[in-house]
C-alpha positions as a Markdown table, in Angstrom:
| # | Residue | x | y | z |
|---|---|---|---|---|
| 1 | Pro | -6.5 | -5.3 | 5.9 |
| 2 | Phe | -6.3 | -3.5 | 9.2 |
| 3 | Leu | -3.9 | -0.8 | 7.7 |
| 4 | Leu | -6.4 | 0.0 | 4.9 |
| 5 | Gln | -8.7 | 1.5 | 7.5 |
| 6 | Phe | -6.2 | 4.3 | 8.0 |
| 7 | Val | -6.1 | 5.4 | 4.4 |
| 8 | Thr | -9.3 | 7.3 | 4.1 |
| 9 | Pro | -9.7 | 9.3 | 7.4 |
| 10 | Val | -8.4 | 12.9 | 6.9 |
| 11 | Gln | -6.7 | 12.9 | 10.4 |
| 12 | Phe | -4.1 | 10.4 | 9.1 |
| 13 | Thr | -3.1 | 12.4 | 6.0 |
| 14 | Ser | 0.3 | 13.2 | 7.4 |
| 15 | Ala | 1.0 | 9.4 | 7.7 |
| 16 | Leu | -0.3 | 8.6 | 4.2 |
| 17 | Ala | 3.1 | 8.3 | 2.5 |
| 18 | Pro | 4.6 | 5.6 | 4.9 |
| 19 | Leu | 1.2 | 3.9 | 5.1 |
| 20 | Cys | 0.9 | 3.6 | 1.4 |
| 21 | Lys | 4.4 | 2.4 | 1.1 |
| 22 | Ser | 3.8 | -0.3 | 3.7 |
| 23 | Leu | 0.6 | -1.4 | 2.1 |
| 24 | Met | 2.2 | -1.5 | -1.3 |
| 25 | His | 5.0 | -3.7 | 0.1 |
| 26 | Leu | 2.5 | -6.0 | 1.7 |
| 27 | Ala | 0.4 | -6.2 | -1.5 |
| 28 | Leu | 3.5 | -6.9 | -3.7 |
| 29 | Lys | 4.5 | -9.7 | -1.2 |
| 30 | Lys | 1.1 | -11.3 | -1.5 |
| 31 | Gln | 1.2 | -11.1 | -5.3 |
| 32 | Glu | 4.6 | -12.8 | -5.2 |
| 33 | Glu | 3.0 | -15.6 | -3.1 |
| 34 | Gly | 0.4 | -16.0 | -5.8 |
| 35 | Glu | -2.5 | -14.2 | -4.2 |
| 36 | Ser | -3.1 | -11.8 | -7.0 |
| 37 | Ala | -6.8 | -12.5 | -7.7 |
| 38 | Ser | -8.1 | -10.2 | -5.0 |
| 39 | Leu | -5.8 | -8.6 | -2.5 |
| 40 | Ile | -8.6 | -6.9 | -0.6 |
| 41 | Arg | -11.4 | -9.1 | 0.8 |
| 42 | Tyr | -14.2 | -6.8 | 1.5 |
| 43 | Asp | -16.5 | -9.7 | 2.5 |
| 44 | Leu | -14.3 | -10.6 | 5.4 |
| 45 | Asn | -13.9 | -7.2 | 7.0 |
| 46 | Ala | -16.8 | -4.7 | 7.2 |
| 47 | Asn | -14.5 | -1.9 | 8.6 |
| 48 | Leu | -12.5 | -1.6 | 5.3 |
| 49 | Pro | -13.1 | 1.5 | 3.2 |
| 50 | Ser | -15.3 | 0.9 | 0.2 |
| 51 | Pro | -13.5 | 0.5 | -3.2 |
| 52 | Tyr | -14.9 | 3.9 | -4.1 |
| 53 | Ala | -13.6 | 5.6 | -1.0 |
| 54 | Leu | -10.2 | 4.0 | -1.4 |
| 55 | Thr | -9.9 | 4.9 | -5.0 |
| 56 | Thr | -11.1 | 8.5 | -4.4 |
| 57 | Arg | -8.7 | 9.1 | -1.5 |
| 58 | Leu | -5.7 | 7.6 | -3.3 |
| 59 | Leu | -6.4 | 9.4 | -6.6 |
| 60 | Val | -7.0 | 12.8 | -5.0 |
| 61 | Ser | -3.9 | 12.4 | -2.8 |
| 62 | Gly | -1.9 | 11.4 | -5.8 |
| 63 | Leu | -3.1 | 14.5 | -7.7 |
| 64 | Val | -2.6 | 17.0 | -4.9 |
| 65 | Trp | 1.2 | 16.8 | -5.2 |
| 66 | Val | 1.6 | 20.1 | -3.3 |
| 67 | Leu | 1.1 | 18.2 | -0.1 |
| 68 | Gly | 4.6 | 17.0 | -0.3 |
| 69 | Gly | 6.3 | 14.3 | 1.7 |
| 70 | Gly | 6.0 | 11.9 | -1.2 |
| 71 | Arg | 2.3 | 11.3 | -0.5 |
| 72 | Gly | 1.2 | 11.7 | -4.1 |
| 73 | Ala | 3.6 | 9.2 | -5.7 |
| 74 | Ala | 3.1 | 6.7 | -2.8 |
| 75 | Ala | -0.7 | 7.0 | -3.1 |
| 76 | Leu | -0.7 | 6.4 | -6.9 |
| 77 | Arg | 1.7 | 3.5 | -6.5 |
| 78 | Leu | -0.6 | 1.8 | -4.0 |
| 79 | Leu | -3.6 | 2.5 | -6.3 |
| 80 | His | -1.6 | 0.9 | -9.2 |
| 81 | Val | -0.9 | -2.2 | -7.1 |
| 82 | Leu | -4.5 | -2.5 | -5.8 |
| 83 | His | -6.3 | -1.7 | -9.0 |
| 84 | Ser | -7.6 | -5.2 | -9.6 |
| 85 | Ser | -9.0 | -5.3 | -6.1 |
| 86 | Val | -10.8 | -2.0 | -6.6 |
| 87 | His | -12.2 | -2.9 | -10.0 |
| 88 | Pro | -10.9 | -5.6 | -12.4 |
| 89 | Ala | -11.8 | -3.7 | -15.5 |
| 90 | Leu | -9.3 | -0.9 | -14.6 |
| 91 | Asp | -6.2 | -2.9 | -15.5 |
| 92 | Gln | -5.5 | -1.3 | -18.9 |
| 93 | Leu | -6.2 | 2.3 | -17.6 |
| 94 | Trp | -4.0 | 1.9 | -14.6 |
| 95 | Ser | -1.1 | 0.3 | -16.5 |
| 96 | Lys | -1.1 | 3.1 | -19.1 |
| 97 | Lys | -1.9 | 6.2 | -17.1 |
| 98 | Leu | -0.5 | 5.8 | -13.6 |
| 99 | Pro | 3.2 | 5.0 | -14.1 |
| 100 | Pro | 3.8 | 8.2 | -16.2 |
| 101 | Leu | 2.0 | 10.2 | -13.6 |
| 102 | Val | 4.0 | 8.8 | -10.8 |
| 103 | Glu | 7.2 | 9.5 | -12.7 |
| 104 | His | 6.1 | 13.1 | -13.3 |
| 105 | Leu | 5.3 | 13.5 | -9.5 |
| 106 | Glu | 8.8 | 12.3 | -8.7 |
| 107 | Gly | 10.3 | 14.9 | -11.1 |
| 108 | Gly | 11.6 | 12.3 | -13.6 |
| 109 | Lys | 10.1 | 13.8 | -16.7 |
| 110 | Arg | 7.6 | 16.2 | -18.0 |
| 111 | Leu | 4.0 | 14.8 | -18.3 |
| 112 | Leu | 2.4 | 15.3 | -21.7 |
| 113 | Leu | -1.4 | 15.4 | -21.6 |
């Protein structure tokens, strides 16, 4: 949870890509261990960014692809992994909309809206 504190502050924007990749790796590892119900325990750490702040920061970083450095795709991948911890009802939206957007950001194919 400590690393999540560095996602929302603007001064850490240049470190967002490796930070998101590390957090995504840790979240996937926890899921493999069977801890998929809630990866983020807001009740145990008051210093964590709120689900709204976390979602906003990752979504905006994902959509501002001109920042470069792989931040956009990394932010969206992390958001995709953490979606159930942000809000459980977002499962269908994330599974349908985020993977094509990540693929588009990486240059794999043209995004059709």
